[in-house]
Every structure is written in C-alpha cells, then in structure tokens.
C-alpha beads as a LAMMPS data file, in Angstrom:
LAMMPS data file: protein, C-alpha beads

323 atoms
322 bonds

1 atom types
1 bond types

-500.0 500.0 xlo xhi
-500.0 500.0 ylo yhi
-500.0 500.0 zlo zhi

Masses

1 110.0

Atoms # bond

1 1 1 -294.997 -377.196 108.157
2 1 1 -297.313 -379.948 107.279
3 1 1 -301.008 -379.733 106.903
4 1 1 -301.913 -382.214 109.557
5 1 1 -304.988 -384.311 108.962
6 1 1 -307.767 -384.215 111.452
7 1 1 -307.509 -387.958 111.752
8 1 1 -303.907 -387.798 112.870
9 1 1 -303.848 -388.081 116.620
10 1 1 -300.279 -387.574 117.675
11 1 1 -298.029 -384.745 118.826
12 1 1 -295.028 -385.985 116.917
13 1 1 -293.890 -389.124 115.189
14 1 1 -296.907 -391.235 115.770
15 1 1 -295.786 -394.685 116.819
16 1 1 -293.321 -397.485 116.357
17 1 1 -295.856 -399.608 114.508
18 1 1 -294.743 -401.062 111.185
19 1 1 -296.147 -399.943 107.879
20 1 1 -299.390 -401.521 106.776
21 1 1 -299.158 -404.510 104.471
22 1 1 -296.911 -407.527 104.487
23 1 1 -293.286 -407.045 103.466
24 1 1 -292.202 -408.450 100.166
25 1 1 -290.226 -411.643 100.259
26 1 1 -288.306 -411.273 97.003
27 1 1 -285.302 -408.974 96.713
28 1 1 -286.160 -407.038 93.571
29 1 1 -289.675 -405.842 94.540
30 1 1 -288.405 -404.789 97.964
31 1 1 -285.634 -402.727 96.372
32 1 1 -288.099 -401.043 94.036
33 1 1 -290.392 -400.187 96.952
34 1 1 -287.496 -398.746 98.934
35 1 1 -286.398 -396.606 95.996
36 1 1 -289.966 -395.464 95.490
37 1 1 -290.650 -394.326 99.037
38 1 1 -287.212 -392.777 99.397
39 1 1 -287.758 -390.708 96.282
40 1 1 -291.147 -389.568 97.540
41 1 1 -289.610 -388.829 100.945
42 1 1 -286.981 -386.660 99.256
43 1 1 -289.615 -384.864 97.180
44 1 1 -291.721 -384.181 100.274
45 1 1 -288.681 -382.827 102.127
46 1 1 -287.879 -380.510 99.229
47 1 1 -291.461 -379.297 98.873
48 1 1 -291.857 -378.434 102.536
49 1 1 -288.321 -377.056 102.800
50 1 1 -288.927 -374.691 99.861
51 1 1 -292.303 -373.608 101.251
52 1 1 -290.676 -370.923 103.380
53 1 1 -288.940 -369.469 100.330
54 1 1 -292.266 -369.493 98.455
55 1 1 -293.956 -367.663 101.336
56 1 1 -291.251 -364.984 101.228
57 1 1 -291.573 -364.574 97.455
58 1 1 -295.373 -364.493 97.696
59 1 1 -295.316 -361.660 100.235
60 1 1 -293.227 -359.583 97.829
61 1 1 -296.361 -359.082 95.721
62 1 1 -299.331 -359.822 97.972
63 1 1 -300.471 -359.243 101.545
64 1 1 -299.834 -362.100 104.002
65 1 1 -303.534 -362.955 104.312
66 1 1 -303.788 -363.057 100.530
67 1 1 -300.814 -365.425 100.367
68 1 1 -302.442 -367.674 102.965
69 1 1 -305.820 -367.596 101.242
70 1 1 -304.238 -368.497 97.910
71 1 1 -302.244 -371.271 99.517
72 1 1 -305.332 -372.802 101.098
73 1 1 -307.444 -372.360 97.979
74 1 1 -305.030 -374.132 95.639
75 1 1 -304.288 -376.804 98.238
76 1 1 -308.008 -377.477 98.621
77 1 1 -308.444 -377.729 94.856
78 1 1 -305.740 -380.409 94.678
79 1 1 -307.365 -382.453 97.431
80 1 1 -310.817 -381.963 95.889
81 1 1 -309.478 -383.378 92.615
82 1 1 -307.989 -386.337 94.478
83 1 1 -311.289 -386.958 96.254
84 1 1 -313.145 -386.944 92.937
85 1 1 -310.687 -389.397 91.398
86 1 1 -310.960 -391.717 94.404
87 1 1 -314.721 -391.159 94.686
88 1 1 -314.581 -389.986 98.290
89 1 1 -317.048 -387.479 99.688
90 1 1 -317.026 -385.061 102.581
91 1 1 -317.742 -386.242 106.144
92 1 1 -321.252 -386.050 107.556
93 1 1 -322.518 -384.750 110.862
94 1 1 -322.458 -381.308 112.476
95 1 1 -320.304 -382.564 115.329
96 1 1 -317.397 -383.631 113.139
97 1 1 -317.646 -380.417 111.108
98 1 1 -317.478 -378.411 114.320
99 1 1 -314.327 -380.202 115.443
100 1 1 -312.823 -379.847 111.970
101 1 1 -313.461 -376.100 112.097
102 1 1 -311.326 -375.816 115.223
103 1 1 -308.671 -378.102 113.706
104 1 1 -308.627 -376.025 110.513
105 1 1 -307.984 -372.875 112.530
106 1 1 -305.093 -374.210 114.611
107 1 1 -303.519 -376.457 111.978
108 1 1 -303.951 -374.329 108.872
109 1 1 -305.479 -370.861 109.008
110 1 1 -303.592 -369.540 112.053
111 1 1 -300.079 -370.970 111.518
112 1 1 -300.077 -370.327 107.760
113 1 1 -301.065 -366.695 108.381
114 1 1 -298.529 -366.218 111.165
115 1 1 -295.703 -367.588 109.037
116 1 1 -296.702 -365.291 106.167
117 1 1 -296.736 -362.238 108.444
118 1 1 -293.493 -363.244 110.158
119 1 1 -291.622 -363.389 106.861
120 1 1 -292.329 -359.735 106.248
121 1 1 -289.611 -358.993 108.801
122 1 1 -287.525 -362.152 109.308
123 1 1 -285.585 -364.320 106.818
124 1 1 -287.179 -367.474 105.446
125 1 1 -284.246 -369.382 106.968
126 1 1 -285.239 -368.296 110.478
127 1 1 -288.901 -369.128 109.825
128 1 1 -287.911 -372.628 108.711
129 1 1 -285.867 -373.181 111.853
130 1 1 -288.693 -371.868 114.053
131 1 1 -290.968 -374.418 112.388
132 1 1 -288.657 -377.173 113.669
133 1 1 -289.623 -376.292 117.254
134 1 1 -293.107 -377.806 116.787
135 1 1 -292.078 -381.208 118.232
136 1 1 -290.666 -379.409 121.270
137 1 1 -293.872 -377.463 121.873
138 1 1 -295.841 -380.631 121.222
139 1 1 -293.979 -382.653 123.804
140 1 1 -294.230 -379.886 126.404
141 1 1 -297.982 -379.524 125.883
142 1 1 -298.717 -383.236 125.668
143 1 1 -297.034 -383.901 129.013
144 1 1 -299.545 -381.473 130.538
145 1 1 -302.670 -382.133 128.466
146 1 1 -302.390 -385.864 127.747
147 1 1 -302.141 -388.117 130.778
148 1 1 -300.739 -391.010 128.726
149 1 1 -297.675 -388.994 127.685
150 1 1 -295.545 -389.226 130.802
151 1 1 -292.429 -387.060 131.103
152 1 1 -289.139 -388.946 131.126
153 1 1 -285.620 -387.723 131.771
154 1 1 -284.793 -388.113 128.099
155 1 1 -287.782 -386.069 126.965
156 1 1 -287.180 -383.330 129.531
157 1 1 -283.537 -383.211 128.451
158 1 1 -284.675 -382.976 124.842
159 1 1 -286.925 -380.036 125.660
160 1 1 -284.129 -378.215 127.444
161 1 1 -281.667 -378.903 124.635
162 1 1 -284.146 -377.840 121.960
163 1 1 -284.940 -374.508 123.520
164 1 1 -281.230 -373.927 124.135
165 1 1 -280.892 -374.341 120.382
166 1 1 -283.569 -371.681 119.835
167 1 1 -281.624 -369.259 122.023
168 1 1 -278.496 -370.082 120.015
169 1 1 -280.231 -369.364 116.709
170 1 1 -281.469 -366.028 118.061
171 1 1 -278.065 -365.064 119.476
172 1 1 -279.275 -364.630 123.054
173 1 1 -275.755 -363.832 124.344
174 1 1 -275.768 -360.755 122.064
175 1 1 -279.094 -359.540 123.355
176 1 1 -280.948 -360.806 120.258
177 1 1 -279.313 -358.055 118.197
178 1 1 -280.515 -357.892 114.610
179 1 1 -283.515 -360.166 115.248
180 1 1 -287.009 -358.777 114.733
181 1 1 -288.798 -359.744 117.925
182 1 1 -292.348 -359.515 116.559
183 1 1 -291.624 -361.560 113.434
184 1 1 -289.760 -364.222 115.387
185 1 1 -292.537 -364.404 117.980
186 1 1 -295.109 -364.929 115.211
187 1 1 -293.051 -367.743 113.669
188 1 1 -292.683 -369.448 117.045
189 1 1 -296.405 -368.960 117.735
190 1 1 -297.174 -370.595 114.390
191 1 1 -295.051 -373.577 115.418
192 1 1 -296.887 -373.710 118.748
193 1 1 -300.251 -373.659 116.981
194 1 1 -299.613 -377.034 115.310
195 1 1 -299.341 -379.122 118.514
196 1 1 -302.322 -377.297 120.012
197 1 1 -304.289 -378.477 117.014
198 1 1 -302.834 -381.996 117.194
199 1 1 -303.832 -382.356 120.845
200 1 1 -307.332 -381.061 120.120
201 1 1 -307.671 -383.550 117.275
202 1 1 -306.397 -386.368 119.451
203 1 1 -309.042 -385.624 122.060
204 1 1 -311.977 -385.122 119.692
205 1 1 -311.501 -386.910 116.374
206 1 1 -309.299 -389.915 117.032
207 1 1 -310.838 -393.140 115.800
208 1 1 -313.044 -391.651 113.106
209 1 1 -313.877 -394.078 110.317
210 1 1 -313.499 -391.540 107.495
211 1 1 -310.355 -391.658 105.384
212 1 1 -307.422 -389.290 105.868
213 1 1 -308.226 -387.706 102.509
214 1 1 -311.868 -387.051 103.412
215 1 1 -311.079 -385.393 106.733
216 1 1 -308.106 -383.423 105.429
217 1 1 -310.062 -382.212 102.413
218 1 1 -312.840 -380.968 104.678
219 1 1 -310.307 -379.393 107.028
220 1 1 -308.614 -377.443 104.233
221 1 1 -311.984 -376.390 102.844
222 1 1 -312.959 -374.965 106.229
223 1 1 -309.626 -373.155 106.578
224 1 1 -310.138 -371.653 103.112
225 1 1 -313.590 -370.421 104.135
226 1 1 -312.106 -368.882 107.296
227 1 1 -309.535 -366.944 105.261
228 1 1 -312.178 -365.964 102.716
229 1 1 -313.947 -364.082 105.534
230 1 1 -310.833 -362.651 107.186
231 1 1 -308.818 -361.538 104.146
232 1 1 -311.238 -358.828 102.871
233 1 1 -311.456 -357.359 106.368
234 1 1 -307.716 -356.678 106.601
235 1 1 -306.598 -356.284 102.997
236 1 1 -307.817 -354.587 99.853
237 1 1 -308.035 -356.272 96.471
238 1 1 -304.710 -356.308 94.596
239 1 1 -304.336 -353.500 92.070
240 1 1 -301.834 -355.580 90.116
241 1 1 -300.990 -359.239 89.840
242 1 1 -297.190 -359.699 89.904
243 1 1 -296.469 -362.960 88.099
244 1 1 -293.575 -364.403 90.110
245 1 1 -295.256 -363.924 93.532
246 1 1 -298.486 -365.320 92.057
247 1 1 -296.684 -368.415 90.796
248 1 1 -295.080 -368.780 94.230
249 1 1 -298.514 -368.735 95.913
250 1 1 -299.897 -371.259 93.438
251 1 1 -296.909 -373.569 94.004
252 1 1 -297.179 -373.084 97.761
253 1 1 -300.787 -374.241 97.696
254 1 1 -300.790 -376.890 94.986
255 1 1 -297.441 -378.435 95.934
256 1 1 -296.633 -377.328 99.477
257 1 1 -300.113 -378.043 100.808
258 1 1 -302.107 -380.227 98.389
259 1 1 -299.547 -382.580 96.866
260 1 1 -297.487 -382.682 100.075
261 1 1 -300.447 -384.002 102.059
262 1 1 -301.031 -386.768 99.528
263 1 1 -297.340 -387.709 99.600
264 1 1 -297.299 -387.683 103.393
265 1 1 -300.173 -390.101 103.806
266 1 1 -298.787 -392.381 101.135
267 1 1 -295.531 -392.572 103.074
268 1 1 -297.316 -393.179 106.374
269 1 1 -299.248 -396.056 104.833
270 1 1 -296.149 -397.606 103.253
271 1 1 -293.301 -397.139 105.722
272 1 1 -295.100 -396.185 108.938
273 1 1 -295.577 -392.862 110.719
274 1 1 -292.240 -392.843 112.538
275 1 1 -290.184 -393.039 109.360
276 1 1 -292.491 -390.679 107.482
277 1 1 -292.228 -388.030 110.203
278 1 1 -288.432 -387.947 109.873
279 1 1 -289.080 -385.436 107.103
280 1 1 -289.458 -382.868 109.895
281 1 1 -285.709 -382.911 110.462
282 1 1 -284.854 -382.148 106.834
283 1 1 -287.156 -379.139 106.446
284 1 1 -284.993 -376.513 108.250
285 1 1 -281.870 -377.710 106.435
286 1 1 -283.522 -377.294 103.030
287 1 1 -285.210 -374.020 104.039
288 1 1 -281.856 -372.595 105.136
289 1 1 -280.051 -373.720 101.986
290 1 1 -282.824 -372.333 99.752
291 1 1 -282.950 -368.989 101.551
292 1 1 -279.197 -368.480 101.391
293 1 1 -278.670 -369.748 97.837
294 1 1 -281.742 -368.300 96.101
295 1 1 -282.716 -365.274 98.174
296 1 1 -279.266 -364.204 99.292
297 1 1 -280.188 -364.262 102.971
298 1 1 -277.297 -363.879 105.376
299 1 1 -276.205 -366.755 107.574
300 1 1 -274.138 -366.474 110.736
301 1 1 -272.501 -369.436 112.437
302 1 1 -275.124 -369.462 115.206
303 1 1 -277.965 -370.241 112.798
304 1 1 -276.836 -373.695 111.582
305 1 1 -275.344 -374.587 114.962
306 1 1 -278.542 -373.637 116.758
307 1 1 -280.614 -375.497 114.173
308 1 1 -278.635 -378.685 114.797
309 1 1 -279.198 -378.296 118.555
310 1 1 -282.940 -377.742 117.997
311 1 1 -283.197 -380.863 115.853
312 1 1 -281.208 -382.916 118.357
313 1 1 -283.548 -381.820 121.130
314 1 1 -286.607 -382.591 119.004
315 1 1 -285.215 -386.054 118.238
316 1 1 -284.693 -386.716 121.960
317 1 1 -288.269 -385.722 122.806
318 1 1 -289.577 -388.194 120.202
319 1 1 -287.242 -391.075 121.072
320 1 1 -288.490 -394.023 123.078
321 1 1 -286.602 -396.109 125.576
322 1 1 -286.471 -399.736 124.472
323 1 1 -287.464 -402.281 127.062

Bonds

1 1 1 2
2 1 2 3
3 1 3 4
4 1 4 5
5 1 5 6
6 1 6 7
7 1 7 8
8 1 8 9
9 1 9 10
10 1 10 11
11 1 11 12
12 1 12 13
13 1 13 14
14 1 14 15
15 1 15 16
16 1 16 17
17 1 17 18
18 1 18 19
19 1 19 20
20 1 20 21
21 1 21 22
22 1 22 23
23 1 23 24
24 1 24 25
25 1 25 26
26 1 26 27
27 1 27 28
28 1 28 29
29 1 29 30
30 1 30 31
31 1 31 32
32 1 32 33
33 1 33 34
34 1 34 35
35 1 35 36
36 1 36 37
37 1 37 38
38 1 38 39
39 1 39 40
40 1 40 41
41 1 41 42
42 1 42 43
43 1 43 44
44 1 44 45
45 1 45 46
46 1 46 47
47 1 47 48
48 1 48 49
49 1 49 50
50 1 50 51
51 1 51 52
52 1 52 53
53 1 53 54
54 1 54 55
55 1 55 56
56 1 56 57
57 1 57 58
58 1 58 59
59 1 59 60
60 1 60 61
61 1 61 62
62 1 62 63
63 1 63 64
64 1 64 65
65 1 65 66
66 1 66 67
67 1 67 68
68 1 68 69
69 1 69 70
70 1 70 71
71 1 71 72
72 1 72 73
73 1 73 74
74 1 74 75
75 1 75 76
76 1 76 77
77 1 77 78
78 1 78 79
79 1 79 80
80 1 80 81
81 1 81 82
82 1 82 83
83 1 83 84
84 1 84 85
85 1 85 86
86 1 86 87
87 1 87 88
88 1 88 89
89 1 89 90
90 1 90 91
91 1 91 92
92 1 92 93
93 1 93 94
94 1 94 95
95 1 95 96
96 1 96 97
97 1 97 98
98 1 98 99
99 1 99 100
100 1 100 101
101 1 101 102
102 1 102 103
103 1 103 104
104 1 104 105
105 1 105 106
106 1 106 107
107 1 107 108
108 1 108 109
109 1 109 110
110 1 110 111
111 1 111 112
112 1 112 113
113 1 113 114
114 1 114 115
115 1 115 116
116 1 116 117
117 1 117 118
118 1 118 119
119 1 119 120
120 1 120 121
121 1 121 122
122 1 122 123
123 1 123 124
124 1 124 125
125 1 125 126
126 1 126 127
127 1 127 128
128 1 128 129
129 1 129 130
130 1 130 131
131 1 131 132
132 1 132 133
133 1 133 134
134 1 134 135
135 1 135 136
136 1 136 137
137 1 137 138
138 1 138 139
139 1 139 140
140 1 140 141
141 1 141 142
142 1 142 143
143 1 143 144
144 1 144 145
145 1 145 146
146 1 146 147
147 1 147 148
148 1 148 149
149 1 149 150
150 1 150 151
151 1 151 152
152 1 152 153
153 1 153 154
154 1 154 155
155 1 155 156
156 1 156 157
157 1 157 158
158 1 158 159
159 1 159 160
160 1 160 161
161 1 161 162
162 1 162 163
163 1 163 164
164 1 164 165
165 1 165 166
166 1 166 167
167 1 167 168
168 1 168 169
169 1 169 170
170 1 170 171
171 1 171 172
172 1 172 173
173 1 173 174
174 1 174 175
175 1 175 176
176 1 176 177
177 1 177 178
178 1 178 179
179 1 179 180
180 1 180 181
181 1 181 182
182 1 182 183
183 1 183 184
184 1 184 185
185 1 185 186
186 1 186 187
187 1 187 188
188 1 188 189
189 1 189 190
190 1 190 191
191 1 191 192
192 1 192 193
193 1 193 194
194 1 194 195
195 1 195 196
196 1 196 197
197 1 197 198
198 1 198 199
199 1 199 200
200 1 200 201
201 1 201 202
202 1 202 203
203 1 203 204
204 1 204 205
205 1 205 206
206 1 206 207
207 1 207 208
208 1 208 209
209 1 209 210
210 1 210 211
211 1 211 212
212 1 212 213
213 1 213 214
214 1 214 215
215 1 215 216
216 1 216 217
217 1 217 218
218 1 218 219
219 1 219 220
220 1 220 221
221 1 221 222
222 1 222 223
223 1 223 224
224 1 224 225
225 1 225 226
226 1 226 227
227 1 227 228
228 1 228 229
229 1 229 230
230 1 230 231
231 1 231 232
232 1 232 233
233 1 233 234
234 1 234 235
235 1 235 236
236 1 236 237
237 1 237 238
238 1 238 239
239 1 239 240
240 1 240 241
241 1 241 242
242 1 242 243
243 1 243 244
244 1 244 245
245 1 245 246
246 1 246 247
247 1 247 248
248 1 248 249
249 1 249 250
250 1 250 251
251 1 251 252
252 1 252 253
253 1 253 254
254 1 254 255
255 1 255 256
256 1 256 257
257 1 257 258
258 1 258 259
259 1 259 260
260 1 260 261
261 1 261 262
262 1 262 263
263 1 263 264
264 1 264 265
265 1 265 266
266 1 266 267
267 1 267 268
268 1 268 269
269 1 269 270
270 1 270 271
271 1 271 272
272 1 272 273
273 1 273 274
274 1 274 275
275 1 275 276
276 1 276 277
277 1 277 278
278 1 278 279
279 1 279 280
280 1 280 281
281 1 281 282
282 1 282 283
283 1 283 284
284 1 284 285
285 1 285 286
286 1 286 287
287 1 287 288
288 1 288 289
289 1 289 290
290 1 290 291
291 1 291 292
292 1 292 293
293 1 293 294
294 1 294 295
295 1 295 296
296 1 296 297
297 1 297 298
298 1 298 299
299 1 299 300
300 1 300 301
301 1 301 302
302 1 302 303
303 1 303 304
304 1 304 305
305 1 305 306
306 1 306 307
307 1 307 308
308 1 308 309
309 1 309 310
310 1 310 311
311 1 311 312
312 1 312 313
313 1 313 314
314 1 314 315
315 1 315 316
316 1 316 317
317 1 317 318
318 1 318 319
319 1 319 320
320 1 320 321
321 1 321 322
322 1 322 323
C-alpha cells in the first residue's frame, strides 16, 4: 500500500539492476550496511503491514474521507519537512503538475479512500490481502498497455495462480458466504488503482530530472488538495475528536505514508528496486497477524492459504527467466 512516486515507472519490482554505488570491499562496513538496510526493510514492512489496522481504528471515530484526508495531510507534512531539510523545492511547469494531479488521484486519493470505505464492512486482514493483488493487476494491465511487457507462460501462470488465491481467500466454493461483496470490491478496486497510476506515470513522467522526494511531495500535496475539496461534500465536521482513532490517523499519515516513502526510496537507492519491492510480500502477513492479534478478527483456514497462493502468483508474475 505504498505511496508510489510519480518518478517510479514500473508496474512491479522495477528491474534487476544493482543498487547505486560501489560495494564495499572490507567485511565490517558491508556487514553494517546489510544490518542497516535489513532493519529499515523490517521497519517498512511493519509500518505498511500495520497500516490496515490503523485504517480500521481510524474509521471507528471518523468518516472514511476524513481518515484519508488526515492520512494525506500528515504524510505531506512529513515530506514537506524532509524537503526543507534537504533544500528541495516543488517541480515547475504546468505540464508536470497536470500529470502529477492524475497520478495523485490514482496512486493516493482514490485507493486510500477505497481502502478506508472498504474497512467499514470487511476485516483489516482481508483488506491487506486484497492489497497484495496489485502486482497481479499490474502485470495484467501492463501486458495490454505496455508493448515492452510481453506475456510469458510464467507470467500468465502467475496471474492464474494469483487470482485462484483470491477466490480461495473469499471462499468461492461456499458461494462467498460471510464476505461483504461491496467492501471486498472496493478493496480490490483500490489495489487495481495502483497499477493504473503506475502505467500512467510510466507513460508520462518517466525520465524526469526532479528527485523522487520533489515529485512525491508534490503528488501528496495534490492528493491532499483533492481530498480537501471532496471531504466536506460527503461528510460533516466531527462533533467530537476521539483520541485513539485520531492517533491512528496521525500515525497512518506520518508513518504509513510520510516516513514509509522516505524509507522506501532509501532502500531502492541502497539495495536496488527488486530487493526493496520484496516488502510487498510481507505486508499481508503482518496485516493478518495484526488484525487477528490486536483487533480480534476471525481467521479461517482459507485466508492464510489463499494469501500464500496470491503471493506465489504475484512472485511468478514478477520473476524473470534467466538467459
């Protein structure tokens, strides 16, 4: 459930290119680097895995659009602070701002809102597993929209396996009994929104010279403005401010959106995009564990089994045949 930068031009794990910078030649510095990025990888996995729990807690006190607006606002504030520290400004040019507006809608405003609404009626565990279908949607769309992404037997098999996993999670053989269709559809639509945004970005903003931080900061700012217009139209101002849901929204924005983006790009720069994107496969595991342990959500055998099948399918769609 990452906030994907407008400068990121992939539909999944980006490439097999190595991390930037020359590897260290001495043993001790290399070990320290490995410990450092592994710790940050673990923190990022935890932050994004717990985001679904925070969404659920936030909606206990505030309307879904209010949760999304708060998330974007506090995430934007974190990135604005980082931009000030690093002395980076916003991008220039109406064209790039226009493309960023579309990216902000599909990569932030729409999926964040859909996840918040979906968790009114479905468990956070199911929302986290639905989020794991993004690589599957991405591969399916990229094979149609991007001529350079050719379908292979392995990728087609991965798509079939992944969506079989979705049917397993939902208990298709039982007629989807006990599953809220509208909430599940919104969570899956949110997961579909991410690759739509990625493909749009790949076609319009790839190769920009601005930094990841500059483009992502502008993207989050635009998404915040979008929710600032939409939220008053569909919700009324809160009559009370429940503390625990408010803290959940603040954490969701400051940690799950702002800090997570900074951690993500640091990992991409250090260990490469392929390794950094492996965090995707830990998110549903952590989301499920958090929902069951802290929220008391029920868990049938089909949920973890289906999640494993989904992740296996997603891994197949992202794998590359070695020459």
